[in-house]
C-alpha positions as CSV (number, residue, x, y, z in Angstrom):
1,M,13.1,-9.4,-28.0
2,Q,14.1,-12.5,-26.7
3,K,13.6,-12.5,-22.7
4,P,17.1,-13.0,-21.8
5,A,17.8,-15.7,-19.2
6,Q,17.9,-14.7,-15.2
7,R,21.0,-14.3,-14.0
8,P,21.8,-13.6,-10.0
9,L,21.2,-10.3,-9.5
10,A,22.1,-7.6,-6.5
11,I,19.0,-5.4,-6.3
12,C,18.7,-2.7,-4.0
13,D,15.0,-0.8,-2.3
14,L,15.8,2.9,-2.2
15,T,12.5,5.0,-0.6
16,Q,12.0,6.9,3.0
17,F,8.7,5.8,2.5
18,Y,9.0,3.2,5.5
19,S,7.8,2.5,8.3
20,P,8.4,-0.4,11.3
21,V,4.7,-0.3,12.5
22,S,2.8,-0.1,8.8
23,G,2.5,0.8,4.5
24,G,2.3,-0.9,2.6
25,I,5.9,0.3,0.9
26,R,7.3,-1.8,3.7
27,R,4.8,-5.6,3.1
28,Y,6.0,-5.2,-0.7
29,I,9.9,-4.6,0.2
30,E,9.8,-7.5,2.9
31,Q,7.5,-9.7,1.0
32,K,10.0,-9.3,-1.7
33,S,13.4,-10.5,0.1
34,A,11.2,-13.2,1.6
35,Y,10.7,-14.0,-2.6
36,L,14.2,-14.0,-2.9
37,R,15.0,-15.8,-0.2
38,R,12.6,-19.0,-1.0
39,Q,12.6,-18.6,-4.8
40,R,16.7,-17.2,-5.8
41,P,18.7,-17.3,-2.9
42,D,21.4,-16.2,-5.7
43,C,20.4,-13.0,-5.4
44,R,21.0,-9.6,-2.9
45,H,18.6,-8.0,-1.7
46,I,19.6,-4.4,-0.5
47,I,17.3,-2.0,1.8
48,I,18.1,1.4,2.2
49,V,15.8,3.5,4.5
50,P,15.3,6.1,7.4
51,G,15.8,4.8,10.4
52,E,16.7,5.9,14.4
53,K,20.1,5.5,13.3
54,T,23.0,4.9,11.2
55,E,23.5,1.3,10.7
56,A,23.8,-2.2,8.7
57,F,23.2,-5.3,9.6
58,E,22.6,-8.4,7.2
59,D,20.4,-11.8,7.4
60,G,21.7,-14.0,4.9
61,P,21.1,-12.4,1.0
62,V,19.4,-9.8,2.9
63,R,21.6,-6.4,3.4
64,F,19.3,-4.4,5.5
65,H,20.4,-0.6,6.1
66,T,19.0,2.6,8.0
67,I,20.0,6.4,7.6
68,A,19.2,8.3,10.8
69,S,16.5,10.5,9.7
70,Q,14.2,12.8,11.6
71,L,10.9,11.9,12.6
72,V,8.0,13.8,11.0
73,S,5.2,11.6,12.6
74,R,5.1,10.2,15.8
75,T,2.1,8.2,15.1
76,S,2.7,6.6,11.8
77,R,7.0,6.7,12.5
78,Y,7.4,7.9,8.7
79,R,11.3,9.8,9.2
80,L,12.8,12.5,6.4
81,L,15.8,11.6,4.9
82,T,18.2,14.1,4.3
83,K,21.4,12.7,4.6
84,L,21.8,12.1,1.0
85,H,25.6,11.4,1.1
86,I,25.8,8.6,3.3
87,V,23.0,6.8,0.2
88,E,26.0,7.7,-2.4
89,E,28.4,6.1,0.0
90,I,26.2,2.6,1.0
91,L,25.5,2.4,-3.1
92,E,29.0,3.1,-4.0
93,A,30.1,-0.1,-1.2
94,E,27.0,-2.7,-1.7
95,R,27.0,-1.8,-6.0
96,P,23.6,-3.4,-6.6
97,D,23.1,-4.2,-10.0
98,I,20.2,-2.3,-9.9
99,I,18.3,0.2,-7.8
100,E,14.8,0.7,-8.1
101,S,13.1,3.8,-6.4
102,G,9.9,3.8,-4.2
103,D,9.5,7.3,-3.1
104,P,8.8,10.4,-5.6
105,Y,10.7,13.1,-3.7
106,Q,14.9,14.1,-3.3
107,V,15.7,10.3,-1.9
108,A,14.2,9.9,-6.1
109,W,16.2,12.3,-7.7
110,K,19.8,10.7,-5.4
111,A,19.1,7.3,-6.8
112,V,19.3,9.0,-10.9
113,A,22.2,10.9,-9.7
114,S,24.1,8.1,-7.6
115,G,22.9,5.1,-10.9
116,R,24.7,7.6,-13.2
117,G,27.8,8.6,-11.2
118,L,28.4,5.4,-10.8
119,D,27.2,3.1,-14.0
120,I,23.9,1.3,-12.1
121,P,20.5,1.1,-14.0
122,V,17.4,3.4,-11.9
123,V,14.0,2.5,-12.3
124,G,10.9,4.1,-10.2
125,F,8.5,2.6,-9.2
126,Y,4.7,4.4,-8.4
127,H,3.5,3.9,-5.6
128,S,1.5,6.6,-4.6
129,H,-0.5,8.9,-7.3
130,F,0.9,12.4,-5.4
131,P,-0.5,14.8,-7.3
132,E,-4.1,13.7,-6.8
133,A,-3.4,14.8,-3.3
134,V,-2.2,18.4,-4.1
135,L,-5.0,18.7,-6.8
136,R,-7.5,17.8,-3.6
137,T,-6.0,20.7,-1.8
138,V,-6.1,23.1,-4.4
139,E,-9.3,22.5,-5.2
140,K,-10.3,23.1,-1.7
141,F,-9.0,26.0,-1.5
142,A,-8.6,27.8,-4.7
143,G,-10.3,28.2,-7.9
144,P,-10.2,26.9,-11.1
145,L,-7.1,29.1,-12.4
146,A,-5.0,27.7,-10.3
147,V,-6.2,24.0,-10.3
148,A,-5.0,24.5,-14.0
149,I,-2.1,26.1,-13.3
150,V,-0.9,23.2,-10.2
151,T,-2.1,20.1,-12.9
152,E,0.5,21.5,-15.2
153,I,3.1,22.2,-12.4
154,C,2.5,18.5,-11.2
155,K,2.1,16.9,-15.3
156,K,6.2,18.3,-15.4
157,Y,7.2,16.9,-12.2
158,V,6.4,13.5,-12.9
159,T,7.2,13.2,-16.3
160,T,10.7,14.8,-15.6
161,L,11.2,12.1,-12.8
162,Y,10.2,10.0,-14.0
163,N,11.5,9.7,-17.6
164,H,15.1,9.8,-16.2
165,F,13.9,5.9,-15.1
166,E,15.3,3.0,-16.9
167,A,11.3,2.0,-16.2
168,T,8.6,2.9,-14.0
169,F,6.3,0.8,-12.5
170,V,2.5,1.4,-11.9
171,P,0.0,-0.8,-9.6
172,S,-2.9,-0.3,-11.9
173,P,-3.6,-0.3,-15.9
174,V,-5.5,2.8,-15.3
175,L,-2.7,4.3,-13.3
176,A,-0.4,3.8,-16.2
177,R,-2.2,5.0,-19.4
178,L,-2.9,8.3,-17.3
179,L,0.9,9.0,-17.1
180,T,1.6,7.6,-20.5
181,G,-1.1,9.7,-21.0
182,W,1.2,12.7,-19.0
183,G,4.5,11.8,-21.3
184,V,6.5,9.6,-18.8
185,E,7.8,6.5,-21.4
186,N,8.3,3.2,-20.3
187,T,5.8,2.2,-18.1
188,H,5.2,-1.4,-16.6
189,T,2.2,-2.1,-15.1
190,V,2.9,-4.7,-11.8
191,D,0.1,-5.5,-9.8
192,L,0.9,-5.9,-5.9
193,G,0.4,-9.2,-4.2
194,V,-0.4,-11.7,-1.2
195,D,0.5,-14.5,0.7
196,D,-1.6,-17.0,-0.1
197,T,-0.3,-19.1,2.9
198,V,-0.7,-17.1,5.2
199,F,-3.9,-14.9,4.2
200,R,-6.6,-18.0,4.1
201,P,-10.4,-18.4,4.5
202,D,-10.3,-21.8,6.3
203,I,-8.5,-21.1,9.4
204,D,-11.1,-21.2,12.2
205,D,-9.8,-18.6,14.1
206,R,-13.0,-15.8,14.1
207,A,-14.3,-16.5,18.1
208,A,-10.5,-15.8,19.6
209,T,-10.1,-13.3,18.0
210,R,-13.6,-11.9,18.7
211,T,-13.0,-12.4,22.4
212,K,-9.6,-11.3,22.8
213,F,-10.5,-7.8,21.3
214,G,-14.0,-7.7,23.5
215,I,-16.1,-8.0,20.3
216,P,-19.6,-10.0,21.0
217,A,-20.2,-12.8,18.8
218,G,-22.8,-12.5,17.1
219,A,-22.1,-8.9,16.8
220,P,-21.8,-7.3,12.8
221,L,-18.5,-6.2,12.9
222,L,-17.1,-4.0,10.2
223,L,-13.1,-3.6,9.6
224,Y,-10.3,-0.8,8.5
225,V,-6.7,-1.6,7.8
226,G,-4.6,1.3,7.5
227,R,-3.4,4.8,8.0
228,L,-5.7,6.8,10.6
229,A,-4.2,10.1,7.2
230,P,-6.8,12.9,5.9
231,E,-6.4,11.2,2.0
232,K,-7.6,7.8,3.3
233,N,-10.6,9.6,4.0
234,V,-11.3,7.6,7.6
235,Q,-13.6,11.0,8.6
236,T,-16.3,9.8,6.1
237,L,-15.9,6.2,7.7
238,F,-16.1,7.5,11.4
239,D,-19.0,9.5,10.8
240,A,-21.1,6.7,8.2
241,F,-20.4,4.7,11.5
242,T,-21.8,6.6,13.5
243,L,-25.0,7.3,11.4
244,L,-25.0,3.6,11.8
245,K,-25.2,3.7,15.8
246,K,-27.6,6.0,15.6
247,N,-29.9,4.3,12.9
248,S,-30.3,1.1,12.9
249,P,-30.7,-1.7,16.1
250,L,-27.6,-3.8,15.9
251,D,-24.9,-3.7,17.8
252,W,-22.4,-2.4,15.8
253,Q,-18.8,-3.5,15.6
254,L,-16.2,-1.2,14.7
255,L,-12.0,-2.1,15.0
256,C,-9.4,-0.2,13.7
257,L,-5.8,-1.0,12.7
258,G,-3.5,1.3,12.0
259,D,-2.1,4.5,14.0
260,G,-1.5,8.4,12.7
261,T,-3.0,12.2,12.5
262,R,-6.7,11.6,12.7
263,R,-6.3,9.0,15.8
264,S,-7.6,12.0,18.1
265,A,-10.7,11.7,15.3
266,L,-10.6,7.9,16.6
267,L,-11.2,8.5,19.7
268,E,-13.3,10.8,20.1
269,L,-15.1,8.4,17.8
270,K,-14.6,5.7,20.8
271,G,-15.9,7.9,23.7
272,E,-19.2,9.5,21.9
273,A,-20.2,5.6,20.6
274,S,-20.1,2.1,22.0
275,G,-18.5,-1.1,20.1
276,V,-15.0,1.5,19.0
277,H,-11.7,-0.4,18.7
278,W,-8.0,0.7,18.4
279,M,-5.2,-1.1,17.6
280,P,-2.3,1.2,16.6
281,F,-0.2,-1.7,14.7
282,C,0.6,-5.3,13.7
283,S,3.4,-6.4,12.3
284,N,3.1,-10.5,12.3
285,P,1.3,-11.0,8.6
286,A,-0.6,-14.8,10.3
287,E,-2.1,-12.4,13.1
288,L,-3.1,-10.1,10.9
289,S,-4.8,-13.0,8.7
290,A,-6.6,-13.5,12.0
291,I,-7.8,-10.2,11.9
292,Y,-9.4,-10.1,8.6
293,R,-11.3,-13.0,9.5
294,S,-12.4,-12.3,12.4
295,A,-14.6,-9.4,10.3
296,D,-17.7,-9.8,8.7
297,L,-17.4,-6.8,6.4
298,F,-13.7,-5.0,5.1
299,V,-14.7,-0.9,5.1
300,H,-11.7,1.4,2.8
301,P,-13.0,4.2,2.8
302,S,-10.4,5.8,0.1
303,V,-11.1,7.4,-2.9
304,Q,-7.4,8.1,-3.9
305,E,-6.0,4.1,-4.0
306,T,-3.3,2.9,-6.2
307,F,-3.6,-0.4,-5.8
308,G,-5.2,-1.2,-2.4
309,L,-3.5,-4.3,-0.9
310,V,-4.7,-3.9,2.7
311,T,-8.5,-4.4,0.4
312,L,-6.7,-7.8,-1.5
313,E,-5.2,-9.3,1.7
314,S,-8.9,-9.2,3.3
315,Q,-10.4,-10.7,0.4
316,A,-7.7,-13.5,0.2
317,S,-8.4,-13.9,4.0
318,G,-12.4,-14.6,3.6
319,T,-13.5,-11.3,4.4
320,P,-15.7,-9.0,1.8
321,V,-15.1,-5.4,0.7
322,V,-17.3,-2.8,0.5
323,G,-15.7,1.0,0.1
324,I,-16.8,3.7,-2.5
325,R,-16.4,3.6,-5.7
326,G,-14.5,4.8,-8.6
327,S,-10.4,4.5,-7.6
328,Y,-8.2,2.6,-9.3
329,M,-8.4,0.2,-6.4
330,D,-12.5,-1.1,-8.0
331,R,-10.4,-3.3,-10.5
332,I,-8.7,-5.4,-8.0
333,I,-13.1,-5.7,-6.3
334,F,-13.7,-9.3,-7.2
335,T,-17.7,-9.2,-5.7
336,D,-20.5,-7.3,-6.9
337,Q,-19.7,-3.9,-6.3
338,T,-23.8,-3.2,-6.2
339,H,-23.8,-2.1,-2.9
340,W,-20.7,0.6,-3.0
341,A,-21.5,3.8,-2.2
342,T,-21.4,6.3,-5.3
343,E,-20.6,9.5,-3.3
344,N,-18.0,10.3,-0.9
345,T,-20.3,10.5,1.9
346,P,-21.0,9.2,4.7
347,A,-24.5,8.6,4.1
348,A,-23.9,7.2,1.4
349,L,-21.0,5.0,2.8
350,A,-23.2,4.1,6.2
351,E,-26.1,3.1,3.3
352,A,-23.5,0.7,1.9
353,I,-22.3,-1.1,4.6
354,R,-25.7,-1.5,5.6
355,A,-27.1,-3.0,2.0
356,K,-24.2,-5.5,2.0
357,C,-24.2,-7.2,5.2
358,Q,-27.9,-8.1,3.9
359,T,-25.8,-9.9,1.6
360,D,-24.4,-13.8,1.9
361,L,-21.4,-12.5,3.2
362,R,-19.8,-16.1,3.6
363,A,-20.8,-17.0,0.4
364,T,-18.9,-13.9,-1.3
365,G,-15.7,-13.8,1.1
366,L,-15.0,-17.3,-0.3
367,Q,-15.4,-16.1,-3.8
368,A,-13.6,-13.4,-3.1
369,S,-10.7,-15.7,-1.1
370,A,-10.6,-18.0,-4.2
371,E,-9.7,-15.2,-6.9
372,A,-8.3,-13.0,-4.5
373,R,-5.5,-16.0,-3.9
374,S,-5.0,-17.3,-7.4
375,R,-4.2,-13.9,-8.7
376,Y,-2.3,-12.0,-7.1
377,S,0.4,-14.1,-5.2
378,W,3.4,-12.6,-4.9
379,N,5.1,-15.1,-6.3
380,T,3.7,-13.9,-9.9
381,V,4.3,-10.8,-8.6
382,F,7.9,-11.0,-7.9
383,S,8.9,-13.2,-11.0
384,R,7.6,-10.7,-13.5
385,L,9.4,-7.7,-11.3
386,L,12.1,-10.4,-11.8
387,D,12.5,-10.7,-15.5
388,V,12.1,-7.2,-16.4
389,Y,14.8,-6.1,-13.5
390,T,16.6,-8.2,-16.2
391,R,15.9,-6.8,-19.2
392,V,16.9,-3.3,-18.2
393,V,20.3,-4.9,-16.6
394,A,20.7,-7.1,-19.9
395,N,20.5,-3.6,-21.9
396,Y,21.7,-0.7,-19.7
397,A,23.9,1.3,-21.6
398,P,25.5,3.7,-19.0
């Protein structure tokens, strides 16, 4: 089928997974706005997210709406969007050409219902493989029969919801095949990206950034960026760092950038071990890139990532990554994973970090940067996304 010519579109991003201080979905939406400003100023971008109060402001082609919502976490600042009638009022007033739903709960169902009522096509972005987290919890507290029952419930729910969308974007081909096997139709693999003008290795600010955090110049610095949450497996990282401090003569340093429910565990580690540094959030991409460049090694302990945007940013900035093998993130690692942990234990992760730090990190970091920046530019990602939007709008039959 011939690709329709791109025309000006009014694109609406609707999600409750939006925090003012962190989150990959927030960064994805902000980068989409930046791309549209640069490359498609003829398009409008409408953003609907939860906030402290209901208000709207306009900034060029971007119209930003917040809906007063209850705070569910004082650390991550996520909110529960329940005033769904306001969502419909905004959509009716804005009349976008297409709606993209960024979460799999009540807001997604509202997007589907409003889209049908207003004759607007709705697509979904499968940012998080949430059934995996549910199944891990069930597995911990129940037997195989309960796991089997919950697995079928999850499959049914995901298939039912995402088959209501005109298209489903998935950030991993392996995950896309899994969803297709479950019965989700019309999936499109869409990678996330990196701003290659900001996340780059050729800026000499390593010493200044280390001085800012009080990190010794010659000490090996490990970096973690992300939520301090159980699903990110941060306790394994904290325990691995404890083992490194105990069993190695090196002056290991750990910088964690992020906040969440495991903050107390990090502060406990900070009180027990020297060399632990913490920054709750960083909203400035240039400052974030400098933090990536200051580290010797980025450690990502999560085994549930659907993509792993922070690992891409770290590599683009010239800092290689180590973690635990077997997640959907493996395909965007551009250096040898020989030294990665093969099991999800503190001892295995500590050994992986130690072994990786004995390699030429600077050389592998520069190699990874070249790959990440050439293959995962946001311009490439959003150009493809706009093509899909255009096809969906052109072929939509209310």
